[in-house]
MARFIMI-987512 format. One line per 4 residues: number of its first residue (from 1); their letters; for each residue x, y, z of N, C-alpha, C. Coordinates in steps of 0.05 Angstrom, whole numbers, plus 5000, padded with zeros to 4 digits. Each point is the difference from the previous one (the first is absolute). Layout:
NUM = a = X/Y/Z/X/Y/Z/X/Y/Z; ...;
***
This chain:
1 = mvsk = 5899/5441/3184/4976/4997/4979/4984/4974/5012; 4976/5002/4997/4984/4982/5014/4993/4979/4981; 4997/4975/5011/4996/4976/4979/4972/4998/4989; 5001/4986/4983/4968/4993/4987/4982/4988/5019;
5 = naaf = 5008/4984/5012/4981/4989/5021/4993/5020/5024; 5019/5017/5008/4991/5018/5020/4983/5023/4987; 5004/5007/4972/4986/5016/4993/4969/4992/4994; 5001/4979/4992/4977/4981/4993/4979/5000/5025;
9 = nlvl = 5012/4994/5027/4987/5000/5021/4987/5022/5010; 5019/5024/4997/4995/5027/5007/4979/5011/4983; 5001/4996/4972/4976/5010/4983/4976/4984/5006; 5002/4972/5002/4972/4985/5005/4990/5011/5027;
13 = glmm = 5012/5001/5022/4996/5006/5021/4987/5029/5006; 5009/5021/4988/4991/5024/4992/4973/4997/4987; 5000/4989/4974/4973/4997/4992/4978/4988/5015; 5006/4980/5013/4976/4986/5016/4997/5018/5023;
17 = fatv = 5019/5016/5009/4997/5017/5028/4978/5024/4986; 5005/5007/4979/4981/5025/4986/4975/4987/4994; 4997/4975/4991/4974/4995/4993/4981/4994/5021; 5006/4991/5022/4982/4990/5025/4986/5025/5011;
21 = pvla = 5017/5022/5004/4982/5023/5008/4981/5018/4979; 5014/4998/4973/4983/5010/4980/4971/4987/4997; 5005/4970/5005/4973/4988/4993/4982/5003/5026; 5014/5003/5024/4985/4995/5024/4983/5035/5001;
25 = alge = 5011/5019/4992/4997/5025/5000/4974/5003/4980; 5002/4983/4982/4976/4999/4979/4977/4985/5009; 5004/4981/5023/4978/4989/5011/4998/4972/4992; 5021/4989/4986/5001/4976/4987/5000/4979/5022;
29 = trld = 4983/4976/4998/5005/4983/5016/5002/4970/4988; 5000/4997/4972/5000/4980/4984/5027/4986/5003; 5007/4979/5014/5027/4987/5002/5011/4991/4969; 4983/4993/4982/5007/4991/4974/5014/5025/4987;
33 = lyvs = 4987/5022/5004/5017/5026/4991/5028/5002/5009; 5005/4999/5023/5023/5002/5014/5019/4982/4987; 4992/4973/4997/5018/4979/4996/5000/5006/4967; 4991/5010/4984/5000/5002/4971/5023/5025/4999;
37 = lftl = 4995/5020/5013/5019/5021/4997/5028/4995/5011; 4999/4983/5018/5030/4991/5008/5012/4984/4983; 4986/4978/4992/5006/4987/4969/5010/5009/4981; 4988/5025/4992/5010/5018/4980/5025/5014/5008;
41 = eyfv = 5001/5008/5020/5024/5015/5016/5023/4983/4993; 4998/4975/5010/5020/4981/5002/5010/4998/4973; 4982/4993/4978/5013/4992/4971/5013/5030/4992; 4990/5024/5003/5007/5025/4997/5031/5001/5006;
45 = atal = 5003/4997/5025/5026/5001/5011/5020/4980/4988; 4986/4975/4995/5020/4977/4988/5011/5009/4976; 4979/5013/4984/5006/5004/4975/5023/5024/4997; 4995/5021/5019/5018/5023/4996/5023/4996/5013;
49 = lrpr = 5007/4986/5021/5021/4996/5012/5016/4976/4996; 4987/4978/4993/5009/4975/4995/5022/4993/5017; 4985/4989/5030/5023/4992/5020/5010/4975/4995; 5027/4998/5010/5014/4969/4994/4985/4982/5020;
53 = rrfr = 4997/4975/4987/4990/4978/5014/5023/4982/4996; 5001/4980/5021/5016/4978/5003/4981/4975/4991; 4976/5002/4997/4986/4976/4994/4971/5014/4985; 4985/4986/4990/4974/5011/4985/4984/5010/5019;
57 = dpia = 4984/5022/4993/4985/5016/5018/4977/4983/5003; 4990/4990/5026/4978/4982/5007/4976/5021/5004; 5004/5025/5005/4983/5022/5006/4983/5005/4976; 5012/5005/4979/4985/5011/4977/4980/4980/4988;
61 = pall = 5004/4974/4996/4978/4983/4991/4977/5001/5019; 5004/4998/5026/4979/5003/5021/4985/5022/5000; 5013/5022/4996/4984/5028/4999/4984/4999/4977; 5016/4994/4972/4985/5000/4980/4969/4979/4998;
65 = avfl = 5006/4980/5011/4974/4984/5008/4981/5010/5015; 5008/5012/5022/4979/5012/5015/4986/5022/4985; 5015/5016/4989/4989/5025/4986/4984/4987/4976; 5004/4981/4986/4984/4991/4978/4971/4988/5015;
69 = viva = 5002/4988/5021/4974/4994/5014/4986/5021/5005; 5011/5020/5011/4988/5027/5008/4983/5010/4979; 5018/5006/4976/4988/5013/4974/4981/4981/4991; 4999/4974/4997/4983/4980/4991/4970/5004/5012;
73 = rrvv = 5007/5002/5030/4975/5003/5017/4986/5025/4992; 5013/5021/4998/4985/5029/4996/4987/4996/4972; 5020/4991/4978/4982/4997/4977/4975/4985/4997; 5001/4976/5016/4974/4983/5005/4980/5016/5014;
77 = eila = 5005/5015/5022/4979/5017/5016/4991/5019/4977; 5014/5015/4983/4989/5023/4985/4986/4986/4977; 5007/4977/4990/4985/4990/4979/4972/4981/5012; 4999/4993/5023/4979/4987/5013/4985/5021/5006;
81 = gs = 5008/5027/5011/4981/5023/5004/4984/5012/4980; 5010/4994/4969/4986/5014/4979/4979/4987/4992;
***
């Protein structure tokens, strides 16, 4: 049987591996979109597989902070453009 950590790493790697060629095929070049999708994939994989952690997850708060900054920038751009 595969451990939770191995399953998490496999699923997250596959999701990220699929995301890059799909976005590249669509001609997407915005780095913030890639980072946002990787962040969402990380949280989805974490929620579904719940890997075992020996200590608190330092990646989650950092990704969440970056994601919130990206979303806030987009919202300000949309509101300023109107």
